[in-house]
N, C-alpha and C positions, 0 to 999 in steps of 0.2 A: 560326849558334848554333840549335838547337837539342835543348831538355830535353823528355824527358819527365817528367811531371807525376806524374802515376799512371796505372797499368792498372786497368782493369777487367776482371776473369777471372774466368768462371762455373766453377765445378767438372768440366767438361767439357773442359776445358781444360788439358791438363799439360804441352806442351812448347812456348816461346814460340824461334820457329826464326828466323834471322840475317834474311832478308826485313822484318821483321813491325817491325825496327828500324830500316832504314835510314833514315836520314841523322841519326840519333841522336845531338848529340854529347855529352849530357852526362843520366845517368839521377838523377832529383830525390831529394830525400828523401821516403820513405819510398811510391818509389815503384810498389814490387809488396809492401807493406807487407802481412803478413797471407796471401799468394795460400797457402792451404796446400794447393791438390793440384797446384801446381805440379811437378813434380821434374825438369826440364834447363833452361835458360835459357842462347841466345845469345847473345854482346855481342858486337855491331859491330866493326869497327876502325878507327870513327871516332869512336866515345866515349872522352873524360879524362876524366873527373870520374864518379865513384859517389857519391849521396848518403847523408849519414848514416842507415842503419834504409831502407835502401832495398829491402835482402833479409830485415828483418826480419819473423824469425815463415812464413818459405815453410819450417815444421816438414816438407814432403813432398822435398824437393830435396834431388835427392843430383849433381845434377853442373852445375857452371857451366863453359860454355865459350866463354875468352875468344879474339878474335880482334886486342886490337890488340898493336901490335906492341913498343909500350910501356907499360910499367902505369898506368893510370886512377889516376886520384885516389881514394882512398879514403876517404869520410867514417867517421867513430867508429860504429862497431855495425852495420857496411851489413849484415852478415852473421851480427848474432845471430840466435840461437834456431834455428839450421839446423841443425840435432844426426841428420841423414838425410846431410848433406853430405861425402860422400865422394871426390870427386874435382873438381880445380880446373886445367882442361887451357885451356894456354895453346899460342902460335906455334912451333913450332922454333926452337931458339936462346937463345931469350928467359927460358928457366927459372928463370937467376941471377937476372937483372935484375927476377921477381916475386919471387923468393924472399926479395931482400934490401930492399925496396920499402915505406915506411910502409905500416900496414896489411893489407897482403896475408903479410907476413913470420909475421902469426898463422900462418897456413896453407899454409908450406912443405912440413910431411908431406903434404898434400893432394894439392900439382902434381907434374903430369905435362903434358911435351913430345907436343901431340897428333902424328899422324899425317900 
């Protein structure tokens, strides 16, 4: 298992592509905390858990692209203060699972199946 503990991202980086997190199985607590310039993050299909406050205060985040077919465990306040978050894209055929999963169901109105 490989956990992303903390990301150091400068203001020039706006997106985290899937290849940046290859092999990661867990996004740890506060991993992307206060990364205020990020607009998009793609979570690879290997991720099974997202820690508390992982994306807290990612205030420019507008889209979260989920690749896991099983909704990862979502820690408390993992998406707190992501007020610009418009869409959470989930894999085809998984919308219902994400919309009913603990933590994720709070964001069901923002979810859409990716094409």
